[in-house]
C-alpha positions as CSV (number, residue, x, y, z in Angstrom):
1,M,-4.9,-15.0,-23.0
2,R,-1.6,-13.9,-24.7
3,K,-3.5,-11.4,-26.8
4,Y,-5.2,-9.9,-23.8
5,I,-1.9,-9.7,-21.8
6,F,-0.3,-7.9,-24.7
7,K,-3.2,-5.4,-24.9
8,R,-3.0,-4.7,-21.2
9,L,0.7,-4.1,-21.4
10,L,0.2,-1.6,-24.2
11,L,-2.4,0.2,-22.1
12,V,0.2,0.6,-19.3
13,I,2.1,3.1,-21.5
14,P,-0.7,5.8,-21.8
15,T,-1.7,5.2,-18.2
16,L,1.8,5.9,-16.9
17,F,2.2,8.8,-19.3
18,G,-1.0,10.4,-18.1
19,A,0.0,9.9,-14.4
20,A,3.5,11.4,-15.1
21,A,1.9,14.5,-16.7
22,L,-0.6,14.9,-13.9
23,V,1.9,14.6,-11.1
24,F,4.4,16.9,-12.9
25,I,1.9,19.7,-13.3
26,M,0.4,19.3,-9.8
27,L,3.8,19.5,-8.1
28,R,4.7,22.7,-10.0
29,L,1.5,24.3,-8.7
30,I,2.6,23.8,-5.1
31,P,3.9,27.1,-3.6
32,G,7.6,27.2,-2.6
33,D,11.0,26.9,-4.2
34,I,13.5,24.3,-2.9
35,C,16.5,26.6,-3.8
36,E,15.0,29.4,-1.7
37,I,14.5,27.0,1.2
38,R,18.0,25.7,1.0
39,M,19.7,29.0,0.6
40,A,17.6,30.9,3.2
41,G,19.6,32.3,6.0
42,D,18.7,33.9,9.3
43,G,15.4,35.7,9.1
44,G,14.5,34.0,5.9
45,Y,16.7,36.1,3.7
46,F,18.6,34.5,0.8
47,D,21.2,35.5,-1.8
48,K,19.5,35.8,-5.2
49,A,22.7,34.9,-7.1
50,A,23.1,31.7,-5.0
51,V,19.4,30.8,-5.7
52,D,19.9,31.3,-9.4
53,T,23.0,29.1,-9.3
54,C,21.0,26.4,-7.4
55,R,18.2,26.5,-10.0
56,G,20.7,26.2,-12.8
57,E,22.3,23.1,-11.1
58,M,18.9,21.5,-10.5
59,G,17.5,22.4,-13.9
60,T,14.4,24.2,-12.4
61,N,15.2,27.3,-14.5
62,K,14.6,25.4,-17.7
63,P,11.2,25.6,-19.6
64,M,8.5,23.3,-18.2
65,L,8.3,21.3,-21.4
66,T,12.0,20.6,-21.3
67,Q,11.8,19.5,-17.7
68,F,8.8,17.2,-18.4
69,V,10.5,15.6,-21.5
70,S,13.6,15.0,-19.3
71,F,11.5,13.5,-16.6
72,V,9.6,11.1,-19.0
73,W,12.9,10.2,-20.7
74,G,14.4,9.3,-17.4
75,L,11.3,7.1,-16.5
76,M,11.7,5.2,-19.8
77,R,15.3,4.5,-18.9
78,F,14.5,3.7,-15.2
79,D,16.6,6.7,-14.3
80,F,14.6,8.7,-11.7
81,G,17.3,11.4,-11.3
82,T,18.9,12.8,-8.2
83,S,17.1,14.0,-5.0
84,M,17.0,17.8,-4.9
85,W,17.3,17.7,-1.1
86,T,19.9,15.1,-0.3
87,G,21.8,15.0,-3.6
88,Q,21.7,11.2,-3.7
89,P,20.2,9.2,-6.6
90,V,16.5,8.7,-6.1
91,L,16.8,4.9,-6.7
92,T,19.3,4.7,-3.9
93,E,17.1,6.6,-1.5
94,V,14.0,4.5,-2.4
95,A,15.8,1.2,-2.3
96,L,16.8,1.8,1.3
97,R,13.1,2.1,2.3
98,F,11.3,0.0,-0.3
99,E,12.3,-3.3,1.3
100,L,10.8,-2.3,4.7
101,S,7.5,-1.1,3.2
102,L,7.2,-4.2,1.0
103,Q,7.7,-6.5,4.0
104,V,5.1,-4.6,6.1
105,A,2.7,-4.8,3.1
106,I,3.2,-8.5,2.6
107,M,3.0,-9.4,6.3
108,S,-0.1,-7.3,6.7
109,T,-1.7,-8.9,3.7
110,I,-0.9,-12.4,5.0
111,I,-2.3,-11.6,8.5
112,G,-5.4,-9.9,7.0
113,V,-6.2,-12.7,4.6
114,I,-5.7,-15.5,7.2
115,I,-8.1,-13.7,9.5
116,A,-10.6,-12.3,7.0
117,I,-11.4,-15.3,4.8
118,P,-12.4,-17.8,7.5
119,L,-14.4,-15.1,9.4
120,G,-16.2,-13.9,6.3
121,I,-17.2,-17.5,5.5
122,I,-18.4,-18.2,9.0
123,S,-20.4,-14.9,9.0
124,A,-22.1,-15.7,5.7
125,V,-22.8,-19.3,6.5
126,R,-24.1,-18.5,10.0
127,Q,-26.0,-15.4,8.9
128,N,-28.0,-13.6,11.7
129,T,-26.6,-15.8,14.4
130,W,-24.4,-14.8,17.4
131,L,-21.3,-15.8,15.4
132,D,-22.4,-13.5,12.5
133,Y,-23.0,-10.6,14.9
134,M,-19.6,-11.1,16.6
135,V,-17.8,-11.1,13.2
136,R,-19.7,-8.1,12.0
137,G,-18.8,-6.2,15.2
138,F,-15.2,-7.2,14.8
139,S,-15.1,-6.0,11.2
140,I,-16.9,-2.7,11.9
141,A,-14.6,-2.0,14.8
142,G,-11.6,-2.6,12.5
143,I,-12.9,-0.2,9.9
144,A,-13.7,2.5,12.4
145,T,-10.4,2.2,14.3
146,P,-7.5,4.1,12.8
147,A,-4.4,2.0,12.4
148,F,-2.2,4.7,14.0
149,W,-4.4,4.9,17.1
150,L,-4.3,1.1,17.4
151,G,-0.5,1.3,17.1
152,L,-0.3,3.9,19.9
153,M,-2.4,1.6,22.1
154,I,-0.2,-1.4,21.3
155,I,2.9,0.7,22.2
156,I,1.4,1.9,25.4
157,G,0.3,-1.6,26.3
158,L,3.8,-3.0,25.6
159,L,5.4,-0.2,27.6
160,V,3.2,-0.8,30.6
161,S,3.4,-4.6,30.5
162,T,7.2,-4.9,29.9
163,Q,7.9,-2.3,32.6
164,H,5.7,-4.2,35.0
165,F,7.0,-7.7,34.3
166,L,10.5,-7.2,33.0
167,G,11.4,-3.9,34.7
168,T,12.6,-2.4,31.3
169,P,10.0,-0.7,29.0
170,W,9.8,-1.8,25.4
171,M,10.5,0.7,22.7
172,P,10.3,0.5,19.0
173,P,13.7,-0.5,17.4
174,I,15.6,2.4,15.8
175,T,17.3,0.7,12.9
176,Y,16.0,-1.7,10.3
177,I,17.7,-5.0,9.7
178,P,16.6,-7.3,6.9
179,I,14.8,-10.5,8.0
180,W,17.5,-12.8,6.5
181,E,20.2,-11.1,8.6
182,D,18.4,-11.2,12.0
183,P,14.9,-12.7,11.8
184,V,14.2,-12.1,15.6
185,Y,15.1,-8.4,15.5
186,N,13.3,-7.9,12.2
187,L,10.1,-9.4,13.4
188,S,10.3,-7.6,16.8
189,M,10.4,-4.4,14.8
190,L,7.6,-5.1,12.3
191,I,5.2,-7.5,14.0
192,W,3.3,-4.8,15.9
193,P,2.8,-2.3,13.0
194,T,1.8,-5.3,10.9
195,V,-0.8,-6.3,13.5
196,A,-2.1,-2.7,13.6
197,T,-2.5,-2.4,9.8
198,G,-3.5,-6.0,9.3
199,Y,-6.5,-5.6,11.6
200,R,-8.0,-2.9,9.5
201,Y,-7.0,-4.9,6.4
202,S,-8.8,-8.0,7.7
203,A,-11.9,-5.9,8.6
204,V,-12.4,-4.7,5.1
205,V,-11.8,-8.1,3.5
206,T,-14.1,-9.8,6.0
207,R,-17.0,-7.5,5.1
208,M,-16.4,-8.0,1.4
209,T,-16.1,-11.8,1.8
210,R,-19.3,-12.0,3.8
211,S,-21.4,-9.9,1.3
212,A,-20.0,-11.6,-1.8
213,L,-20.5,-15.1,-0.4
214,L,-24.1,-14.3,0.7
215,E,-24.9,-13.1,-2.8
216,V,-23.4,-16.3,-4.3
217,L,-25.3,-18.6,-1.9
218,R,-28.6,-17.2,-3.2
219,E,-27.8,-18.3,-6.8
220,D,-29.8,-21.0,-8.5
221,Y,-26.8,-23.4,-9.0
222,V,-26.2,-23.4,-5.2
223,R,-29.8,-24.2,-4.5
224,T,-29.6,-27.0,-7.1
225,A,-26.5,-28.4,-5.4
226,R,-28.3,-28.4,-2.1
227,A,-31.3,-30.1,-3.7
228,K,-29.1,-32.9,-5.0
229,G,-28.0,-33.6,-1.4
230,L,-24.4,-32.3,-1.5
231,W,-22.7,-31.6,1.7
232,E,-22.7,-27.9,2.8
233,K,-18.9,-27.9,3.1
234,V,-18.6,-29.2,-0.5
235,I,-21.0,-26.6,-1.8
236,I,-19.1,-23.8,0.0
237,R,-15.7,-24.9,-0.9
238,K,-16.1,-26.1,-4.5
239,H,-19.1,-24.2,-5.8
240,A,-19.6,-20.9,-3.9
241,L,-16.3,-19.7,-2.6
242,K,-14.4,-19.4,-5.8
243,N,-17.1,-17.3,-7.4
244,A,-17.4,-15.2,-4.3
245,M,-13.7,-14.5,-4.3
246,L,-13.7,-12.3,-7.4
247,P,-14.5,-9.0,-5.6
248,V,-12.5,-10.1,-2.6
249,V,-9.3,-10.6,-4.7
250,T,-9.9,-7.1,-6.0
251,I,-10.0,-5.6,-2.5
252,I,-6.9,-7.6,-1.4
253,G,-5.0,-6.3,-4.4
254,L,-6.0,-2.7,-3.9
255,E,-5.3,-2.8,-0.2
256,F,-1.9,-4.3,-0.8
257,A,-1.0,-1.5,-3.3
258,F,-2.3,1.1,-0.8
259,L,0.0,-0.2,1.9
260,M,3.1,0.3,-0.2
261,G,2.7,4.1,0.1
262,G,-0.1,4.8,2.5
263,L,1.3,4.0,5.9
264,V,2.6,7.5,6.6
265,V,1.2,7.9,10.1
266,T,1.8,4.3,11.1
267,E,5.4,4.6,10.1
268,Q,5.7,7.7,12.2
269,V,4.2,6.0,15.2
270,F,6.5,2.9,15.0
271,N,9.5,4.9,13.9
272,L,9.7,3.1,10.5
273,N,11.7,4.7,7.8
274,G,9.6,3.5,4.9
275,I,8.2,4.8,1.6
276,G,5.4,6.7,3.3
277,K,7.8,8.6,5.6
278,L,10.0,9.4,2.6
279,F,7.0,10.7,0.8
280,I,6.2,13.2,3.5
281,E,9.8,14.4,3.8
282,S,10.1,15.0,0.0
283,V,6.8,17.0,-0.1
284,L,7.9,19.1,2.9
285,N,11.2,19.8,1.3
286,N,9.8,20.6,-2.1
287,D,11.9,17.8,-3.5
288,Y,10.1,17.6,-6.9
289,T,12.4,14.8,-8.2
290,M,11.8,12.5,-5.2
291,T,8.1,13.2,-4.9
292,Q,7.2,12.6,-8.6
293,S,9.4,9.5,-8.6
294,L,7.6,8.1,-5.5
295,V,4.2,8.9,-7.0
296,M,5.2,7.1,-10.2
297,L,6.4,4.1,-8.2
298,V,3.0,3.9,-6.4
299,V,1.2,4.2,-9.8
300,M,3.3,1.4,-11.2
301,I,2.5,-0.8,-8.3
302,F,-1.3,-0.1,-8.6
303,V,-1.1,-0.9,-12.4
304,M,0.8,-4.1,-11.9
305,V,-1.4,-5.3,-9.0
306,N,-4.6,-4.6,-11.0
307,F,-3.1,-6.5,-13.9
308,A,-2.3,-9.5,-11.7
309,V,-5.8,-9.3,-10.2
310,D,-7.4,-9.4,-13.7
311,I,-5.3,-12.4,-14.7
312,G,-6.3,-14.1,-11.4
313,Y,-10.0,-13.8,-12.3
314,A,-9.6,-16.4,-15.1
315,W,-8.2,-18.9,-12.6
316,L,-10.9,-18.3,-10.0
317,D,-13.8,-18.4,-12.5
318,P,-13.4,-20.7,-15.6
319,R,-16.3,-18.9,-17.3
320,I,-14.1,-15.8,-17.7
321,R,-12.2,-15.8,-21.0
322,Y,-9.9,-13.0,-22.2
323,N,-9.6,-12.4,-25.9
């Protein structure tokens, strides 16, 4: 296992380097110049001398290779540079929003898994019964329903219900307060976006749990266990579920990584100032430093989540051995 972990950690280096090169090149292909945007006056006219000075301060007038080497060297030192738009350190800007996005991702994962695993098991065990049809309808609706639309429906429902019963309409909170400072306020801000995203999350995981468990239940060792007279609950819990969880764990990990940077529209709906919203702002402002740093952050999260999932395989299935 140690040898495998060491090899995987070594593979992280070329993976991150390739991602850094790709995002660096792609960002430079996007039309627009942040200095021209910042220096533009009325009518879109700008002072060329001021633009040249801005480029010199930001380093965008240097050769591309020099800029790329500086970018990679900063990544190696965990120095992501300074935002071209706000002038603040990138790590400071990201830290203000990372905590919020991480909490939403964790809460959505918890809600999704708590709902999905039992429903997937019920649907597989009671295949082609009314319970199975209900669970399948629930999961298909969750996959087909955009999280931002469900969020809008939740907000409208809360507005109408609170106006009717309390006389004061509910609105999404404006500022973010960590859960350890004010748990009630924090949960009142994040519970509804978590429900909106967790529903889709649970729908995907439910479908995967059902299909994976159905495949395992058709295996010979499950039929042998039934022939020996073992209780169905014991067969499901001790023999089938662990093996069926391998693809499910993969989906859970990928969905969690996606939530860290993919909730752009949901964050807009619920007025959340998270990583996704920062992503959009940096792209619109042609903030190369911030955008490429956020992309690399998401890449790192995906790499580490996939690594953790692979390690978890060995715990779920004792037949898997890493050399």
